[in-house]
N, C-alpha and C positions, 0 to 999 in steps of 0.2 A: 842389118839384122831384119829378119822377117817378123811381122807383127801378126799375132793371132788373138782374136777376140773370143773370150770365154762365152758360153751360153748366157751366163748371168749378165755380163756386160752388154751383150747384144739385146737382151730382153729389156734392160734398163734404158738403153739408148732408144729402142723402139718405143717404149712407154713415154719417154720424155718428148720425143718427136710427135707422137699421137696427141699428147696433151697440148703442145704448142699449136698443132694443126687445128684444134677446135676453134681457135681464134683466127689463125692465119696459116693456111697450108703453105703459102710461099715462104713465109718466115721460118716455118718448121724445116722446110727443105734446105734453106740457106744455113740454118743453125747446124743441121746434121753435116752438111758439107764442111763447115768451119771446124766442127769437132774432128772429123776425119783428117782434115788438113793439119790440125794441131797435133794429132797423134802421129801422123806420118813422119814428123821430124825425129821421132824416136829411132827410126831406122838408122840414122846417122849419128844421133846424139842420145843414146839410151840413158845416160846418167844425167841428162839435163833437168829432169824432174827432181823435186826435193824428196828426201826420205820421209815417209809417212810418220808424223810425230807420235801418233798413238802406238805405232808398231816398233819403231826404232830398229828395223831390220834393213840392212844396207841395200839389198836387192829389191825391196818393195818400196816403190816411189809413186809420186803423183804429179800430175799436171793440174794446175788450177785453170779452169776455163769458165770465165764468167762466174756464175754462182755454183759451179759444179767442180767436183774433184774426180779426175780420171785416174784411177789407181791401177798400177801395173807392176808386173814382176819381171826383172831381168833374169833370163835363164841362159844357159850355155848356148843353145841353138836358136833362141828366138825371144821375143818380148811378148808376154801374155798380158792383155788388157783384162783385168780382173773384174772391175765394176766401175760404175759411175754413180756418184752420190751427190745430192744437194749439200752444199756447205753447212747448212743449218741442221742437217740430220746427223745423229750420232753414228759413228762407224762401228759396224758389227765385225769384230776381229775374226770371228769364226767364218764369216762369209769369205773373208780374204784368205785365210789359212786353209780352207777346204776346197779351193779351186783346183781344177785339173785342166790342162790344155797343152 
């Protein structure tokens, strides 16, 4: 399946990478590559992530990557990466449900 990143997910990824880069640009780049590698497995195993507990919707799932939740939706033609959230932050359900890609 093809993976498509929503504008929200891309903005969050970029923000996290920028934050890490303040201390270590090299570490930020390595972190971003690892995130992308982690998401890539969804092409072959889209249901490998767990169902988001706050949502309880079968096609909205997440991968836990370090201290971050990568939340995605399985659609008929592709996988949509909806957002990336720090595990300590509350999940805004409206942010998830109002995504388009």
